[in-house]
Backbone as CSV, one residue per row, in Angstrom:
resi,resn,N_x,N_y,N_z,CA_x,CA_y,CA_z,C_x,C_y,C_z
1,MET,0.818,-1.178,0.000,0.000,0.000,0.000,0.870,1.253,0.000
2,ARG,1.898,1.251,0.824,2.774,2.427,0.888,3.448,2.688,-0.453
3,ARG,3.882,1.605,-1.126,4.535,1.772,-2.430,3.569,2.380,-3.443
4,ILE,2.330,1.936,-3.410,1.332,2.477,-4.337,1.099,3.955,-4.055
5,LEU,0.947,4.299,-2.791,0.729,5.702,-2.425,1.922,6.568,-2.798
6,GLU,3.122,6.065,-2.570,4.326,6.821,-2.938,4.406,7.011,-4.446
7,ARG,4.084,5.966,-5.198,4.172,6.047,-6.658,3.186,7.074,-7.216
8,HIS,2.045,7.214,-6.576,1.012,8.136,-7.054,0.907,9.384,-6.180
9,ARG,1.967,9.705,-5.493,1.989,10.836,-4.560,1.537,12.148,-5.196
10,SER,1.897,12.374,-6.453,1.606,13.655,-7.109,0.115,13.922,-7.285
11,ILE,-0.708,12.887,-7.239,-2.145,13.122,-7.430,-2.882,13.372,-6.121
12,PHE,-2.186,13.226,-5.002,-2.810,13.469,-3.711,-2.599,14.909,-3.275
13,LEU,-3.419,15.361,-2.349,-3.320,16.722,-1.843,-2.034,16.899,-1.062
14,GLY,-1.423,18.071,-1.231,-0.146,18.327,-0.592,-0.202,18.468,0.913
15,ASP,-0.877,19.475,1.404,-0.863,19.756,2.836,-2.140,19.304,3.535
16,GLY,-2.960,18.557,2.849,-4.214,18.110,3.435,-5.345,19.095,3.243
17,ASN,-5.016,20.307,2.834,-6.038,21.325,2.617,-5.940,21.955,1.238
18,ALA,-5.079,21.429,0.399,-4.922,21.983,-0.941,-6.113,21.581,-1.798
19,ALA,-6.426,22.401,-2.767,-7.521,22.082,-3.675,-6.979,21.273,-4.847
20,PRO,-7.607,20.154,-5.158,-7.165,19.378,-6.315,-7.567,20.080,-7.604
21,ALA,-6.984,19.674,-8.690,-7.359,20.245,-9.982,-8.810,19.873,-10.276
22,PRO,-9.584,20.809,-10.841,-10.979,20.501,-11.124,-11.103,19.446,-12.217
23,ALA,-12.118,18.627,-12.119,-12.394,17.616,-13.138,-13.227,18.278,-14.222
24,ARG,-12.629,18.563,-15.339,-13.315,19.249,-16.438,-14.253,18.287,-17.160
25,GLY,-15.424,18.772,-17.506,-16.372,17.975,-18.265,-17.146,16.963,-17.440
26,VAL,-17.004,17.013,-16.126,-17.702,16.073,-15.258,-18.943,16.758,-14.701
27,VAL,-20.066,16.074,-14.784,-21.315,16.611,-14.260,-21.784,15.712,-13.124
28,CYS,-22.087,16.324,-12.005,-22.597,15.575,-10.858,-24.059,15.955,-10.675
29,ASP,-24.940,15.044,-11.006,-26.374,15.303,-10.923,-26.982,14.288,-9.963
30,ILE,-27.310,14.736,-8.774,-27.845,13.848,-7.751,-29.349,14.069,-7.639
31,ASP,-30.107,13.046,-7.962,-31.563,13.125,-7.882,-31.987,12.895,-6.435
32,VAL,-32.524,13.924,-5.811,-32.967,13.807,-4.420,-34.476,13.623,-4.318
33,GLY,-35.119,13.528,-5.463,-36.561,13.291,-5.474,-37.328,14.431,-4.839
34,GLU,-38.255,14.090,-3.990,-39.126,15.079,-3.345,-38.654,15.451,-1.943
35,VAL,-37.427,15.149,-1.625,-36.898,15.415,-0.288,-36.797,16.921,-0.054
36,LYS,-37.254,17.360,1.122,-37.156,18.775,1.469,-35.697,19.156,1.698
37,PRO,-35.314,20.381,1.335,-33.944,20.839,1.598,-33.650,20.850,3.101
38,VAL,-32.421,20.618,3.437,-32.000,20.649,4.838,-31.935,22.101,5.281
39,ALA,-32.592,22.418,6.364,-32.601,23.789,6.878,-31.698,23.863,8.101
40,LEU,-30.528,24.411,7.921,-29.579,24.574,9.020,-29.231,26.046,9.172
41,ARG,-29.081,26.465,10.395,-28.635,27.836,10.634,-27.137,27.928,10.368
42,ALA,-26.711,29.074,9.918,-25.281,29.289,9.706,-24.569,29.271,11.054
43,ARG,-23.385,28.719,11.069,-22.607,28.673,12.309,-21.438,29.641,12.205
44,GLN,-21.117,30.245,13.309,-20.000,31.176,13.348,-18.683,30.396,13.349
45,ILE,-17.710,30.917,12.620,-16.384,30.296,12.570,-15.505,30.992,13.597
46,ALA,-14.806,30.208,14.384,-13.926,30.767,15.416,-12.862,31.655,14.770
47,ALA,-12.581,32.775,15.400,-11.647,33.773,14.870,-10.302,33.203,14.413
48,PRO,-9.674,32.296,15.159,-8.372,31.782,14.714,-8.433,31.026,13.381
49,PHE,-9.621,30.583,12.973,-9.745,29.792,11.749,-10.258,30.592,10.556
50,LEU,-10.662,31.840,10.762,-11.278,32.629,9.697,-10.381,32.789,8.476
51,VAL,-9.126,33.119,8.680,-8.211,33.342,7.554,-8.023,32.054,6.763
52,LYS,-7.824,30.939,7.458,-7.615,29.656,6.783,-8.859,29.241,5.999
53,VAL,-10.029,29.411,6.592,-11.275,29.069,5.904,-11.454,29.955,4.678
54,PHE,-11.172,31.241,4.815,-11.272,32.159,3.687,-10.345,31.722,2.557
55,GLU,-9.096,31.384,2.888,-8.128,30.960,1.871,-8.579,29.680,1.171
56,LEU,-9.093,28.728,1.937,-9.561,27.474,1.344,-10.750,27.707,0.417
57,LEU,-11.709,28.514,0.860,-12.865,28.803,0.018,-12.457,29.559,-1.240
58,LYS,-11.534,30.498,-1.096,-11.055,31.258,-2.246,-10.409,30.328,-3.272
59,LYS,-9.588,29.390,-2.794,-8.926,28.449,-3.699,-9.949,27.546,-4.392
60,LEU,-10.951,27.088,-3.656,-11.985,26.247,-4.255,-12.805,27.015,-5.285
61,LEU,-13.078,28.289,-5.017,-13.791,29.123,-5.989,-12.946,29.360,-7.236
62,GLU,-11.660,29.660,-7.044,-10.765,29.926,-8.177,-10.605,28.712,-9.080
63,THR,-10.570,27.533,-8.497,-10.411,26.312,-9.290,-11.748,25.778,-9.787
64,GLU,-12.817,26.508,-9.482,-14.175,26.183,-9.911,-14.664,24.833,-9.390
65,LEU,-14.142,24.416,-8.234,-14.660,23.209,-7.591,-15.954,23.506,-6.860
66,ILE,-16.124,24.775,-6.475,-17.383,25.235,-5.901,-17.745,26.531,-6.600
67,GLU,-18.990,26.923,-6.500,-19.402,28.204,-7.068,-20.326,28.907,-6.090
68,HIS,-20.337,30.224,-6.174,-21.180,31.034,-5.302,-22.645,30.747,-5.607
69,SER,-23.455,30.700,-4.575,-24.879,30.438,-4.751,-25.678,31.246,-3.744
70,GLU,-26.816,31.710,-4.179,-27.751,32.411,-3.300,-28.937,31.505,-2.987
71,SER,-28.772,30.214,-3.174,-29.836,29.236,-2.990,-30.365,29.254,-1.559
72,GLU,-31.652,29.007,-1.425,-32.249,28.939,-0.096,-31.940,27.615,0.578
73,SER,-31.746,26.568,-0.207,-31.457,25.259,0.386,-29.978,25.136,0.679
74,LEU,-29.668,24.500,1.797,-28.281,24.342,2.220,-27.837,22.920,2.047
């Protein structure tokens, strides 16, 4: 297992929080049927983590792994 992981090291995330390259041309369509959206209140992020969370979200947005949404469902 270790040899396999070492051989394919370049495809894994570097620091555990890096954003992988986006998968171009891939569509993820999950049919949830008639299930009601999950209604959760937003949670506050502790001050020491704000910068790191901002950087991670920025990287995910830049690589188009996530996109901004004004959706009511969470």
